[in-house]
N, CA and C atoms of all chains as a GROMACS GRO file, in nm:
protein
  582
    1MET      N    1   5.611   9.772   3.871
    1MET     CA    2   5.528   9.759   3.751
    1MET      C    3   5.421   9.659   3.774
    2PHE      N    4   5.312   9.670   3.693
    2PHE     CA    5   5.203   9.578   3.708
    2PHE      C    6   5.162   9.535   3.563
    3ARG      N    7   5.148   9.401   3.542
    3ARG     CA    8   5.131   9.355   3.406
    3ARG      C    9   4.991   9.291   3.394
    4HIS      N   10   4.928   9.323   3.278
    4HIS     CA   11   4.803   9.256   3.240
    4HIS      C   12   4.831   9.175   3.113
    5ILE      N   13   4.783   9.049   3.119
    5ILE     CA   14   4.800   8.959   3.005
    5ILE      C   15   4.661   8.902   2.968
    6VAL      N   16   4.633   8.907   2.833
    6VAL     CA   17   4.506   8.842   2.789
    6VAL      C   18   4.537   8.766   2.665
    7LEU      N   19   4.478   8.646   2.658
    7LEU     CA   20   4.483   8.562   2.535
    7LEU      C   21   4.341   8.531   2.492
    8LEU      N   22   4.320   8.542   2.360
    8LEU     CA   23   4.185   8.527   2.308
    8LEU      C   24   4.184   8.420   2.198
    9THR      N   25   4.068   8.351   2.189
    9THR     CA   26   4.043   8.269   2.062
    9THR      C   27   3.924   8.330   1.994
   10TRP      N   28   3.910   8.305   1.869
   10TRP     CA   29   3.796   8.365   1.793
   10TRP      C   30   3.691   8.259   1.753
   11THR      N   31   3.574   8.306   1.734
   11THR     CA   32   3.470   8.217   1.689
   11THR      C   33   3.505   8.167   1.549
   12GLU      N   34   3.440   8.054   1.510
   12GLU     CA   35   3.473   7.999   1.382
   12GLU      C   36   3.438   8.083   1.267
   13ASP      N   37   3.328   8.164   1.284
   13ASP     CA   38   3.279   8.250   1.174
   13ASP      C   39   3.344   8.387   1.178
   14ALA      N   40   3.434   8.416   1.265
   14ALA     CA   41   3.509   8.544   1.264
   14ALA      C   42   3.591   8.556   1.136
   15THR      N   43   3.583   8.672   1.068
   15THR     CA   44   3.655   8.687   0.946
   15THR      C   45   3.798   8.744   0.973
   16ALA      N   46   3.888   8.726   0.878
   16ALA     CA   47   4.021   8.787   0.891
   16ALA      C   48   4.016   8.937   0.911
   17GLU      N   49   3.924   9.002   0.844
   17GLU     CA   50   3.906   9.148   0.860
   17GLU      C   51   3.866   9.184   1.004
   18GLN      N   52   3.774   9.106   1.060
   18GLN     CA   53   3.731   9.134   1.201
   18GLN      C   54   3.845   9.119   1.298
   19LYS      N   55   3.920   9.007   1.280
   19LYS     CA   56   4.038   8.980   1.364
   19LYS      C   57   4.139   9.091   1.351
   20ALA      N   58   4.168   9.131   1.236
   20ALA     CA   59   4.265   9.239   1.219
   20ALA      C   60   4.220   9.368   1.273
   21GLU      N   61   4.093   9.394   1.267
   21GLU     CA   62   4.035   9.519   1.320
   21GLU      C   63   4.045   9.525   1.470
   22VAL      N   64   4.033   9.410   1.541
   22VAL     CA   65   4.052   9.414   1.686
   22VAL      C   66   4.193   9.462   1.716
   23ALA      N   67   4.292   9.398   1.648
   23ALA     CA   68   4.432   9.435   1.679
   23ALA      C   69   4.457   9.584   1.640
   24ALA      N   70   4.399   9.630   1.529
   24ALA     CA   71   4.420   9.766   1.489
   24ALA      C   72   4.359   9.868   1.591
   25GLN      N   73   4.236   9.831   1.644
   25GLN     CA   74   4.173   9.916   1.743
   25GLN      C   75   4.247   9.918   1.873
   26LEU      N   76   4.298   9.800   1.914
   26LEU     CA   77   4.374   9.789   2.034
   26LEU      C   78   4.503   9.874   2.027
   27ALA      N   79   4.562   9.875   1.909
   27ALA     CA   80   4.690   9.941   1.888
   27ALA      C   81   4.675  10.096   1.910
   28LYS      N   82   4.551  10.147   1.905
   28LYS     CA   83   4.530  10.290   1.927
   28LYS      C   84   4.529  10.330   2.074
   29LEU      N   85   4.512  10.225   2.163
   29LEU     CA   86   4.486  10.258   2.303
   29LEU      C   87   4.603  10.321   2.372
   30PRO      N   88   4.732  10.287   2.347
   30PRO     CA   89   4.840  10.362   2.415
   30PRO      C   90   4.835  10.505   2.384
   31GLY      N   91   4.779  10.548   2.268
   31GLY     CA   92   4.772  10.690   2.240
   31GLY      C   93   4.655  10.757   2.315
   32ALA      N   94   4.558  10.678   2.362
   32ALA     CA   95   4.442  10.735   2.433
   32ALA      C   96   4.449  10.724   2.583
   33ILE      N   97   4.541  10.628   2.631
   33ILE     CA   98   4.538  10.597   2.779
   33ILE      C   99   4.688  10.614   2.827
   34PRO      N  100   4.721  10.731   2.875
   34PRO     CA  101   4.864  10.758   2.911
   34PRO      C  102   4.920  10.667   3.022
   35GLU      N  103   4.830  10.606   3.095
   35GLU     CA  104   4.880  10.510   3.205
   35GLU      C  105   4.954  10.392   3.146
   36ILE      N  106   4.930  10.359   3.019
   36ILE     CA  107   4.995  10.243   2.952
   36ILE      C  108   5.141  10.271   2.942
   37ARG      N  109   5.228  10.192   2.995
   37ARG     CA  110   5.373  10.210   2.986
   37ARG      C  111   5.433  10.128   2.873
   38ARG      N  112   5.381  10.010   2.853
   38ARG     CA  113   5.420   9.922   2.736
   38ARG      C  114   5.303   9.839   2.698
   39TYR      N  115   5.290   9.819   2.567
   39TYR     CA  116   5.169   9.757   2.514
   39TYR      C  117   5.203   9.670   2.392
   40GLU      N  118   5.194   9.540   2.410
   40GLU     CA  119   5.234   9.460   2.293
   40GLU      C  120   5.124   9.362   2.257
   41ILE      N  121   5.086   9.371   2.126
   41ILE     CA  122   4.982   9.291   2.070
   41ILE      C  123   5.044   9.189   1.980
   42GLY      N  124   5.007   9.061   1.982
   42GLY     CA  125   5.064   8.963   1.901
   42GLY      C  126   4.962   8.862   1.848
   43VAL      N  127   4.980   8.823   1.722
   43VAL     CA  128   4.898   8.722   1.660
   43VAL      C  129   4.979   8.594   1.660
   44ASP      N  130   4.915   8.480   1.695
   44ASP     CA  131   4.988   8.357   1.705
   44ASP      C  132   5.062   8.322   1.581
   45ALA      N  133   5.190   8.280   1.602
   45ALA     CA  134   5.279   8.253   1.489
   45ALA      C  135   5.255   8.122   1.423
   46GLY      N  136   5.167   8.032   1.480
   46GLY     CA  137   5.140   7.906   1.418
   46GLY      C  138   5.246   7.800   1.440
   47VAL      N  139   5.330   7.816   1.540
   47VAL     CA  140   5.434   7.715   1.567
   47VAL      C  141   5.377   7.594   1.630
   48ASN      N  142   5.276   7.612   1.721
   48ASN     CA  143   5.219   7.493   1.796
   48ASN      C  144   5.071   7.489   1.767
   49GLN      N  145   5.021   7.367   1.788
   49GLN     CA  146   4.876   7.346   1.774
   49GLN      C  147   4.804   7.386   1.902
   50GLY      N  148   4.673   7.416   1.894
   50GLY     CA  149   4.592   7.438   2.005
   50GLY      C  150   4.609   7.570   2.079
   51ASN      N  151   4.682   7.660   2.010
   51ASN     CA  152   4.711   7.791   2.081
   51ASN      C  153   4.588   7.884   2.074
   52HIS      N  154   4.597   7.991   2.161
   52HIS     CA  155   4.509   8.103   2.149
   52HIS      C  156   4.559   8.187   2.024
   53GLU      N  157   4.477   8.289   1.987
   53GLU     CA  158   4.501   8.354   1.857
   53GLU      C  159   4.546   8.495   1.868
   54LEU      N  160   4.515   8.565   1.970
   54LEU     CA  161   4.561   8.703   1.991
   54LEU      C  162   4.602   8.718   2.130
   55ALA      N  163   4.717   8.790   2.153
   55ALA     CA  164   4.767   8.820   2.283
   55ALA      C  165   4.785   8.975   2.300
   56VAL      N  166   4.758   9.015   2.425
   56VAL     CA  167   4.797   9.147   2.465
   56VAL      C  168   4.871   9.141   2.595
   57VAL      N  169   4.991   9.196   2.602
   57VAL     CA  170   5.067   9.212   2.724
   57VAL      C  171   5.086   9.362   2.747
   58ALA      N  172   5.023   9.415   2.854
   58ALA     CA  173   5.023   9.558   2.885
   58ALA      C  174   5.087   9.584   3.025
   59ASP      N  175   5.178   9.671   3.029
   59ASP     CA  176   5.246   9.706   3.154
   59ASP      C  177   5.210   9.844   3.201
   60PHE      N  178   5.193   9.854   3.330
   60PHE     CA  179   5.160   9.984   3.400
   60PHE      C  180   5.246  10.011   3.518
   61ASP      N  181   5.246  10.134   3.568
   61ASP     CA  182   5.328  10.156   3.685
   61ASP      C  183   5.277  10.079   3.804
   62ASP      N  184   5.149  10.063   3.813
   62ASP     CA  185   5.094   9.998   3.932
   62ASP      C  186   4.950   9.950   3.902
   63VAL      N  187   4.887   9.890   3.998
   63VAL     CA  188   4.749   9.835   3.979
   63VAL      C  189   4.652   9.943   3.942
   64ASP      N  190   4.676  10.064   4.001
   64ASP     CA  191   4.588  10.176   3.968
   64ASP      C  192   4.595  10.217   3.818
   65GLY      N  193   4.714  10.209   3.763
   65GLY     CA  194   4.724  10.241   3.622
   65GLY      C  195   4.650  10.133   3.540
   66TYR      N  196   4.661  10.007   3.578
   66TYR     CA  197   4.584   9.905   3.511
   66TYR      C  198   4.439   9.926   3.520
   67LEU      N  199   4.391   9.965   3.640
   67LEU     CA  200   4.240   9.982   3.652
   67LEU      C  201   4.190  10.098   3.562
   68VAL      N  202   4.273  10.201   3.548
   68VAL     CA  203   4.237  10.312   3.460
   68VAL      C  204   4.217  10.256   3.312
   69TYR      N  205   4.310  10.174   3.276
   69TYR     CA  206   4.304  10.113   3.141
   69TYR      C  207   4.177  10.017   3.135
   70ARG      N  208   4.160   9.934   3.234
   70ARG     CA  209   4.054   9.836   3.228
   70ARG      C  210   3.920   9.901   3.211
   71ASP      N  211   3.900  10.014   3.281
   71ASP     CA  212   3.770  10.078   3.282
   71ASP      C  213   3.760  10.206   3.189
   72HIS      N  214   3.864  10.224   3.117
   72HIS     CA  215   3.865  10.345   3.026
   72HIS      C  216   3.765  10.328   2.914
   73PRO      N  217   3.687  10.432   2.885
   73PRO     CA  218   3.590  10.424   2.775
   73PRO      C  219   3.643  10.378   2.645
   74ALA      N  220   3.763  10.419   2.613
   74ALA     CA  221   3.819  10.383   2.482
   74ALA      C  222   3.846  10.235   2.478
   75HIS      N  223   3.889  10.176   2.590
   75HIS     CA  224   3.911  10.030   2.598
   75HIS      C  225   3.780   9.958   2.595
   76ILE      N  226   3.685  10.005   2.672
   76ILE     CA  227   3.552   9.936   2.676
   76ILE      C  228   3.490   9.939   2.534
   77ALA      N  229   3.515  10.044   2.463
   77ALA     CA  230   3.448  10.059   2.330
   77ALA      C  231   3.511   9.951   2.234
   78VAL      N  232   3.641   9.928   2.243
   78VAL     CA  233   3.707   9.826   2.164
   78VAL      C  234   3.651   9.689   2.195
   79ILE      N  235   3.641   9.660   2.324
   79ILE     CA  236   3.587   9.538   2.365
   79ILE      C  237   3.441   9.517   2.315
   80THR      N  238   3.361   9.616   2.338
   80THR     CA  239   3.216   9.600   2.301
   80THR      C  240   3.196   9.598   2.153
   81ASP      N  241   3.262   9.689   2.080
   81ASP     CA  242   3.236   9.699   1.938
   81ASP      C  243   3.310   9.606   1.846
   82TYR      N  244   3.432   9.567   1.886
   82TYR     CA  245   3.515   9.485   1.797
   82TYR      C  246   3.548   9.343   1.849
   83MET      N  247   3.569   9.339   1.976
   83MET     CA  248   3.622   9.215   2.036
   83MET      C  249   3.506   9.114   2.068
   84LYS      N  250   3.418   9.160   2.148
   84LYS     CA  251   3.314   9.068   2.198
   84LYS      C  252   3.234   8.994   2.089
   85PRO      N  253   3.206   9.058   1.975
   85PRO     CA  254   3.137   8.993   1.869
   85PRO      C  255   3.203   8.870   1.810
   86ILE      N  256   3.335   8.856   1.830
   86ILE     CA  257   3.406   8.743   1.768
   86ILE      C  258   3.486   8.662   1.868
   87VAL      N  259   3.481   8.691   1.996
   87VAL     CA  260   3.562   8.620   2.095
   87VAL      C  261   3.490   8.489   2.130
   88ALA      N  262   3.570   8.380   2.120
   88ALA     CA  263   3.520   8.247   2.166
   88ALA      C  264   3.561   8.220   2.310
   89THR      N  265   3.688   8.228   2.340
   89THR     CA  266   3.734   8.208   2.473
   89THR      C  267   3.842   8.314   2.510
   90ARG      N  268   3.853   8.338   2.641
   90ARG     CA  269   3.946   8.443   2.690
   90ARG      C  270   4.013   8.395   2.813
   91ALA      N  271   4.145   8.411   2.812
   91ALA     CA  272   4.226   8.374   2.934
   91ALA      C  273   4.302   8.504   2.976
   92ALA      N  274   4.298   8.538   3.102
   92ALA     CA  275   4.365   8.659   3.150
   92ALA      C  276   4.429   8.646   3.289
   93LEU      N  277   4.517   8.731   3.321
   93LEU     CA  278   4.586   8.730   3.443
   93LEU      C  279   4.654   8.866   3.464
   94GLN      N  280   4.659   8.918   3.584
   94GLN     CA  281   4.730   9.039   3.614
   94GLN      C  282   4.833   9.001   3.727
   95HIS      N  283   4.951   9.057   3.713
   95HIS     CA  284   5.049   9.032   3.823
   95HIS      C  285   5.154   9.139   3.842
   96GLN      N  286   5.200   9.147   3.963
   96GLN     CA  287   5.313   9.236   3.993
   96GLN      C  288   5.431   9.200   3.904
   97LEU      N  289   5.506   9.296   3.859
   97LEU     CA  290   5.620   9.271   3.770
   97LEU      C  291   5.744   9.327   3.835
   98MET      N  292   6.268   8.990   1.798
   98MET     CA  293   6.242   8.908   1.917
   98MET      C  294   6.120   8.819   1.893
   99PHE      N  295   6.111   8.713   1.977
   99PHE     CA  296   5.999   8.620   1.962
   99PHE      C  297   5.950   8.592   2.105
  100ARG      N  298   5.823   8.604   2.120
  100ARG     CA  299   5.761   8.588   2.255
  100ARG      C  300   5.674   8.466   2.273
  101HIS      N  301   5.687   8.399   2.384
  101HIS     CA  302   5.607   8.287   2.424
  101HIS      C  303   5.529   8.329   2.550
  102ILE      N  304   5.396   8.307   2.547
  102ILE     CA  305   5.312   8.338   2.666
  102ILE      C  306   5.232   8.216   2.698
  103VAL      N  307   5.234   8.185   2.825
  103VAL     CA  308   5.142   8.072   2.875
  103VAL      C  309   5.069   8.118   3.002
  104LEU      N  310   4.945   8.082   3.014
  104LEU     CA  311   4.864   8.105   3.127
  104LEU      C  312   4.808   7.971   3.172
  105LEU      N  313   4.811   7.943   3.303
  105LEU     CA  314   4.766   7.816   3.361
  105LEU      C  315   4.666   7.837   3.470
  106THR      N  316   4.578   7.737   3.479
  106THR     CA  317   4.493   7.724   3.598
  106THR      C  318   4.526   7.592   3.663
  107TRP      N  319   4.500   7.580   3.791
  107TRP     CA  320   4.539   7.461   3.871
  107TRP      C  321   4.413   7.378   3.897
  108THR      N  322   4.438   7.255   3.923
  108THR     CA  323   4.326   7.168   3.973
  108THR      C  324   4.286   7.209   4.114
  109GLU      N  325   4.163   7.173   4.150
  109GLU     CA  326   4.115   7.214   4.284
  109GLU      C  327   4.192   7.157   4.397
  110ASP      N  328   4.254   7.039   4.378
  110ASP     CA  329   4.325   6.977   4.488
  110ASP      C  330   4.472   7.014   4.482
  111ALA      N  331   4.515   7.102   4.402
  111ALA     CA  332   4.659   7.140   4.400
  111ALA      C  333   4.684   7.222   4.528
  112THR      N  334   4.796   7.195   4.591
  112THR     CA  335   4.833   7.263   4.718
  112THR      C  336   4.908   7.392   4.688
  113ALA      N  337   4.916   7.481   4.790
  113ALA     CA  338   4.994   7.601   4.778
  113ALA      C  339   5.142   7.572   4.753
  114GLU      N  340   5.190   7.460   4.816
  114GLU     CA  341   5.326   7.417   4.804
  114GLU      C  342   5.353   7.373   4.661
  115GLN      N  343   5.260   7.299   4.603
  115GLN     CA  344   5.282   7.252   4.467
  115GLN      C  345   5.280   7.369   4.367
  116LYS      N  346   5.194   7.460   4.391
  116LYS     CA  347   5.184   7.579   4.295
  116LYS      C  348   5.312   7.660   4.309
  117ALA      N  349   5.362   7.682   4.432
  117ALA     CA  350   5.484   7.760   4.455
  117ALA      C  351   5.602   7.691   4.392
  118GLU      N  352   5.602   7.554   4.400
  118GLU     CA  353   5.714   7.477   4.339
  118GLU      C  354   5.721   7.486   4.194
  119VAL      N  355   5.609   7.498   4.125
  119VAL     CA  356   5.612   7.519   3.984
  119VAL      C  357   5.684   7.648   3.950
  120ALA      N  358   5.642   7.756   4.017
  120ALA     CA  359   5.708   7.883   3.991
  120ALA      C  360   5.861   7.885   4.027
  121ALA      N  361   5.892   7.815   4.140
  121ALA     CA  362   6.036   7.808   4.174
  121ALA      C  363   6.120   7.729   4.073
  122GLN      N  364   6.064   7.624   4.025
  122GLN     CA  365   6.138   7.543   3.927
  122GLN      C  366   6.149   7.619   3.795
  123LEU      N  367   6.040   7.684   3.750
  123LEU     CA  368   6.043   7.761   3.626
  123LEU      C  369   6.154   7.871   3.636
  124ALA      N  370   6.164   7.930   3.759
  124ALA     CA  371   6.254   8.044   3.779
  124ALA      C  372   6.399   8.002   3.759
  125LYS      N  373   6.428   7.875   3.765
  125LYS     CA  374   6.569   7.821   3.742
  125LYS      C  375   6.604   7.812   3.594
  126LEU      N  376   6.501   7.815   3.507
  126LEU     CA  377   6.527   7.786   3.363
  126LEU      C  378   6.613   7.886   3.296
  127PRO      N  379   6.601   8.016   3.323
  127PRO     CA  380   6.695   8.112   3.259
  127PRO      C  381   6.838   8.077   3.285
  128GLY      N  382   6.874   8.023   3.402
  128GLY     CA  383   7.005   7.981   3.431
  128GLY      C  384   7.056   7.857   3.355
  129ALA      N  385   6.953   7.783   3.309
  129ALA     CA  386   6.989   7.653   3.237
  129ALA      C  387   6.971   7.664   3.086
  130ILE      N  388   6.902   7.765   3.039
  130ILE     CA  389   6.876   7.773   2.889
  130ILE      C  390   6.921   7.914   2.846
  131PRO      N  391   7.039   7.929   2.793
  131PRO     CA  392   7.085   8.063   2.757
  131PRO      C  393   7.017   8.135   2.648
  132GLU      N  394   6.929   8.061   2.573
  132GLU     CA  395   6.853   8.124   2.465
  132GLU      C  396   6.745   8.215   2.523
  133ILE      N  397   6.713   8.202   2.651
  133ILE     CA  398   6.614   8.290   2.711
  133ILE      C  399   6.665   8.424   2.735
  134ARG      N  400   6.598   8.528   2.671
  134ARG     CA  401   6.647   8.667   2.684
  134ARG      C  402   6.581   8.739   2.802
  135ARG      N  403   6.454   8.710   2.820
  135ARG     CA  404   6.377   8.771   2.932
  135ARG      C  405   6.272   8.666   2.972
  136TYR      N  406   6.248   8.658   3.102
  136TYR     CA  407   6.166   8.553   3.153
  136TYR      C  408   6.091   8.599   3.275
  137GLU      N  409   5.956   8.619   3.263
  137GLU     CA  410   5.882   8.669   3.369
  137GLU      C  411   5.767   8.580   3.408
  138ILE      N  412   5.765   8.547   3.539
  138ILE     CA  413   5.669   8.456   3.600
  138ILE      C  414   5.581   8.536   3.689
  139GLY      N  415   5.451   8.519   3.681
  139GLY     CA  416   5.362   8.597   3.769
  139GLY      C  417   5.245   8.515   3.823
  140VAL      N  418   5.213   8.539   3.948
  140VAL     CA  419   5.093   8.475   4.006
  140VAL      C  420   4.984   8.583   4.004
  141ASP      N  421   4.863   8.538   3.971
  141ASP     CA  422   4.750   8.633   3.959
  141ASP      C  423   4.735   8.716   4.087
  142ALA      N  424   4.714   8.848   4.063
  142ALA     CA  425   4.705   8.939   4.170
  142ALA      C  426   4.571   8.940   4.243
  143GLY      N  427   4.468   8.878   4.184
  143GLY     CA  428   4.335   8.871   4.250
  143GLY      C  429   4.252   8.991   4.229
  144VAL      N  430   4.290   9.074   4.124
  144VAL     CA  431   4.209   9.195   4.101
  144VAL      C  432   4.079   9.166   4.036
  145ASN      N  433   4.077   9.065   3.945
  145ASN     CA  434   3.953   9.026   3.873
  145ASN      C  435   3.917   8.884   3.898
  146GLN      N  436   3.787   8.851   3.880
  146GLN     CA  437   3.734   8.716   3.889
  146GLN      C  438   3.762   8.640   3.760
  147GLY      N  439   3.775   8.506   3.778
  147GLY     CA  440   3.779   8.421   3.660
  147GLY      C  441   3.914   8.413   3.585
  148ASN      N  442   4.014   8.468   3.650
  148ASN     CA  443   4.147   8.472   3.585
  148ASN      C  444   4.218   8.335   3.589
  149HIS      N  445   4.315   8.324   3.501
  149HIS     CA  446   4.411   8.215   3.522
  149HIS      C  447   4.505   8.244   3.643
  150GLU      N  448   4.581   8.147   3.678
  150GLU     CA  449   4.652   8.162   3.805
  150GLU      C  450   4.805   8.178   3.800
  151LEU      N  451   4.871   8.132   3.695
  151LEU     CA  452   5.012   8.149   3.679
  151LEU      C  453   5.041   8.189   3.533
  152ALA      N  454   5.131   8.286   3.516
  152ALA     CA  455   5.168   8.338   3.385
  152ALA      C  456   5.318   8.327   3.365
  153VAL      N  457   5.354   8.287   3.240
  153VAL     CA  458   5.500   8.305   3.205
  153VAL      C  459   5.500   8.373   3.070
  154VAL      N  460   5.584   8.482   3.066
  154VAL     CA  461   5.613   8.553   2.940
  154VAL      C  462   5.760   8.545   2.921
  155ALA      N  463   5.800   8.470   2.813
  155ALA     CA  464   5.941   8.448   2.783
  155ALA      C  465   5.979   8.504   2.647
  156ASP      N  466   6.083   8.581   2.637
  156ASP     CA  467   6.129   8.643   2.515
  156ASP      C  468   6.264   8.582   2.469
  157PHE      N  469   6.270   8.561   2.338
  157PHE     CA  470   6.381   8.498   2.271
  157PHE      C  471   6.432   8.584   2.152
  158ASP      N  472   6.550   8.558   2.104
  158ASP     CA  473   6.589   8.633   1.987
  158ASP      C  474   6.501   8.603   1.863
  159ASP      N  475   6.464   8.474   1.852
  159ASP     CA  476   6.388   8.430   1.735
  159ASP      C  477   6.317   8.300   1.765
  160VAL      N  478   6.242   8.253   1.668
  160VAL     CA  479   6.168   8.130   1.689
  160VAL      C  480   6.255   8.015   1.729
  161ASP      N  481   6.380   8.008   1.669
  161ASP     CA  482   6.469   7.903   1.701
  161ASP      C  483   6.506   7.899   1.844
  162GLY      N  484   6.523   8.016   1.903
  162GLY     CA  485   6.554   8.024   2.051
  162GLY      C  486   6.440   7.971   2.129
  163TYR      N  487   6.319   8.010   2.088
  163TYR     CA  488   6.199   7.952   2.152
  163TYR      C  489   6.194   7.798   2.144
  164LEU      N  490   6.226   7.747   2.028
  164LEU     CA  491   6.213   7.600   2.012
  164LEU      C  492   6.318   7.531   2.097
  165VAL      N  493   6.434   7.587   2.118
  165VAL     CA  494   6.533   7.528   2.209
  165VAL      C  495   6.476   7.522   2.350
  166TYR      N  496   6.410   7.635   2.391
  166TYR     CA  497   6.347   7.630   2.522
  166TYR      C  498   6.234   7.530   2.529
  167ARG      N  499   6.152   7.529   2.434
  167ARG     CA  500   6.029   7.440   2.436
  167ARG      C  501   6.073   7.299   2.456
  168ASP      N  502   6.176   7.260   2.384
  168ASP     CA  503   6.216   7.117   2.384
  168ASP      C  504   6.339   7.087   2.472
  169HIS      N  505   6.377   7.180   2.554
  169HIS     CA  506   6.497   7.160   2.638
  169HIS      C  507   6.461   7.065   2.753
  170PRO      N  508   6.550   6.969   2.786
  170PRO     CA  509   6.518   6.873   2.885
  170PRO      C  510   6.487   6.935   3.024
  171ALA      N  511   6.552   7.041   3.055
  171ALA     CA  512   6.526   7.112   3.182
  171ALA      C  513   6.386   7.163   3.192
  172HIS      N  514   6.334   7.213   3.079
  172HIS     CA  515   6.200   7.264   3.064
  172HIS      C  516   6.095   7.152   3.073
  173ILE      N  517   6.125   7.046   2.995
  173ILE     CA  518   6.039   6.928   2.993
  173ILE      C  519   6.025   6.866   3.129
  174ALA      N  520   6.137   6.866   3.202
  174ALA     CA  521   6.136   6.807   3.340
  174ALA      C  522   6.046   6.888   3.428
  175VAL      N  523   6.050   7.020   3.422
  175VAL     CA  524   5.960   7.098   3.504
  175VAL      C  525   5.814   7.075   3.471
  176ILE      N  526   5.783   7.065   3.340
  176ILE     CA  527   5.646   7.034   3.295
  176ILE      C  528   5.601   6.902   3.348
  177THR      N  529   5.688   6.800   3.323
  177THR     CA  530   5.643   6.664   3.362
  177THR      C  531   5.637   6.638   3.512
  178ASP      N  532   5.732   6.693   3.586
  178ASP     CA  533   5.743   6.658   3.722
  178ASP      C  534   5.662   6.747   3.816
  179TYR      N  535   5.643   6.874   3.780
  179TYR     CA  536   5.583   6.967   3.870
  179TYR      C  537   5.453   7.035   3.820
  180MET      N  538   5.447   7.059   3.680
  180MET     CA  539   5.336   7.127   3.626
  180MET      C  540   5.219   7.038   3.592
  181LYS      N  541   5.244   6.938   3.514
  181LYS     CA  542   5.130   6.853   3.464
  181LYS      C  543   5.050   6.793   3.575
  182PRO      N  544   5.112   6.752   3.691
  182PRO     CA  545   5.027   6.691   3.796
  182PRO      C  546   4.919   6.782   3.853
  183ILE      N  547   4.935   6.917   3.830
  183ILE     CA  548   4.837   7.007   3.897
  183ILE      C  549   4.772   7.102   3.793
  184VAL      N  550   4.803   7.095   3.664
  184VAL     CA  551   4.741   7.185   3.566
  184VAL      C  552   4.600   7.141   3.535
  185ALA      N  553   4.506   7.241   3.540
  185ALA     CA  554   4.371   7.216   3.497
  185ALA      C  555   4.347   7.265   3.355
  186THR      N  556   4.390   7.384   3.323
  186THR     CA  557   4.377   7.434   3.184
  186THR      C  558   4.497   7.517   3.152
  187ARG      N  559   4.526   7.525   3.021
  187ARG     CA  560   4.650   7.594   2.972
  187ARG      C  561   4.605   7.674   2.850
  188ALA      N  562   4.647   7.808   2.848
  188ALA     CA  563   4.632   7.886   2.729
  188ALA      C  564   4.771   7.937   2.687
  189ALA      N  565   4.801   7.932   2.560
  189ALA     CA  566   4.934   7.968   2.517
  189ALA      C  567   4.929   8.032   2.379
  190LEU      N  568   5.037   8.106   2.352
  190LEU     CA  569   5.046   8.171   2.217
  190LEU      C  570   5.194   8.214   2.208
  191GLN      N  571   5.249   8.202   2.081
  191GLN     CA  572   5.385   8.259   2.048
  191GLN      C  573   5.370   8.366   1.939
  192HIS      N  574   5.439   8.473   1.948
  192HIS     CA  575   5.429   8.573   1.847
  192HIS      C  576   5.565   8.649   1.829
  193GLN      N  577   5.578   8.702   1.706
  193GLN     CA  578   5.684   8.796   1.680
  193GLN      C  579   5.666   8.922   1.762
  194LEU      N  580   5.782   8.973   1.809
  194LEU     CA  581   5.777   9.083   1.896
  194LEU      C  582   5.858   9.204   1.833
   0.00000   0.00000   0.00000
């Protein structure tokens, strides 16, 4: 398996509706990209200070499956239309699982 | 379930041995902290530029299980003795799973 992890923070002027829409749009991607084997989206629970605000952990059979997801038009559209307008910082990593 | 995600980058002068030792010490924690249900450590695969370098995704039954892990002496010792000396940046998030 091959895992992709991304953590995001939002700009100060991002609205609750915009943040929720990013998660809602991401949640559609497993239906559009069959290479996704497992896809978990999470909003920070507020237990600790200084955390990022949205997480995605996505698992694929292999790096090729991840690359299909990374470059898929449905994914790019979510990034361009919903995510980028409100992202402040992004941390990401991919690793063999 | 309750998930904890952390992504780290290392200082420029961190050695390969120091980086490997962090992962090796973290890998012992599931044997020391029974509240850990699933624990995956990953080193960035080098597919994309600008990534973080080490990931931990840890799953617990609930937030209380996570708090046991967060504050466990074995975990704190790894952070203090191996991780903090070479961490440059840290991104983290906890969420319901």
